[in-house]
C-alpha positions in Angstrom: 93.0 110.8 64.6 91.4 108.3 67.0 88.5 107.1 64.9 90.1 105.1 62.0 86.7 104.5 60.4 86.6 108.2 59.4 89.8 108.1 57.3 88.9 109.0 53.7 92.0 110.3 52.1 95.6 109.2 51.8 96.8 112.2 53.8 94.5 111.3 56.7 95.8 107.7 56.5 99.4 108.8 56.6 98.7 111.2 59.5 97.1 108.3 61.4 100.0 106.0 60.7 102.5 108.6 61.8 100.5 109.3 65.0 100.3 105.5 65.7 104.0 105.2 65.3 104.6 108.0 67.7 102.4 106.4 70.3 104.2 103.0 69.8 107.6 104.7 70.1 106.6 106.4 73.4 105.3 103.2 74.8 108.5 101.4 73.8 110.6 103.9 75.6 108.4 103.6 78.7 108.6 99.8 78.6 112.4 100.0 78.2 112.8 102.3 81.2 110.6 100.0 83.3 112.7 97.0 82.3 115.9 98.7 83.0 114.7 99.7 86.5 113.6 96.2 87.2 116.8 94.8 85.9 118.8 97.2 88.1 116.8 96.3 91.1 116.9 92.5 90.8 120.7 92.1 90.9 122.2 89.4 93.1 123.5 92.0 95.5 120.1 93.7 95.8 118.4 90.3 96.4 120.9 89.4 99.2 120.4 92.8 100.8 116.6 92.5 100.7 116.9 89.0 102.2 119.2 90.4 104.9 116.8 93.2 105.7 113.9 90.8 106.0 115.9 88.4 108.2 117.1 91.2 110.5 113.6 92.6 110.9 112.4 89.2 112.3 115.3 88.7 114.8 114.4 89.3 118.5 117.1 91.8 119.3 115.9 92.6 122.8 116.0 88.9 123.8 119.4 88.5 122.2 120.7 91.6 124.0 119.3 90.5 127.4 120.9 87.0 126.9 124.2 88.6 126.1 124.0 90.9 129.2 123.2 87.9 131.4 126.2 85.9 130.0 128.5 88.9 130.5 127.3 89.4 134.1 128.0 85.7 134.9 131.5 86.0 133.4 132.3 89.2 135.3 
């Protein structure tokens, strides 16, 4: 029952209350699942890993590799 203005009997009221409780229960379960996913994602290990990935993506690997090759050539 979506239109609560049309409730006229006690049975209709009880049915509407039951339906509302079911909707609230489903929403609580969805919210709990979302919270658990967020909690699992934002662990210290995950945050450090994400920071490492962002740092590594910004490093100029080609320039570092060329610099290393030049140094090795001079040594050899």
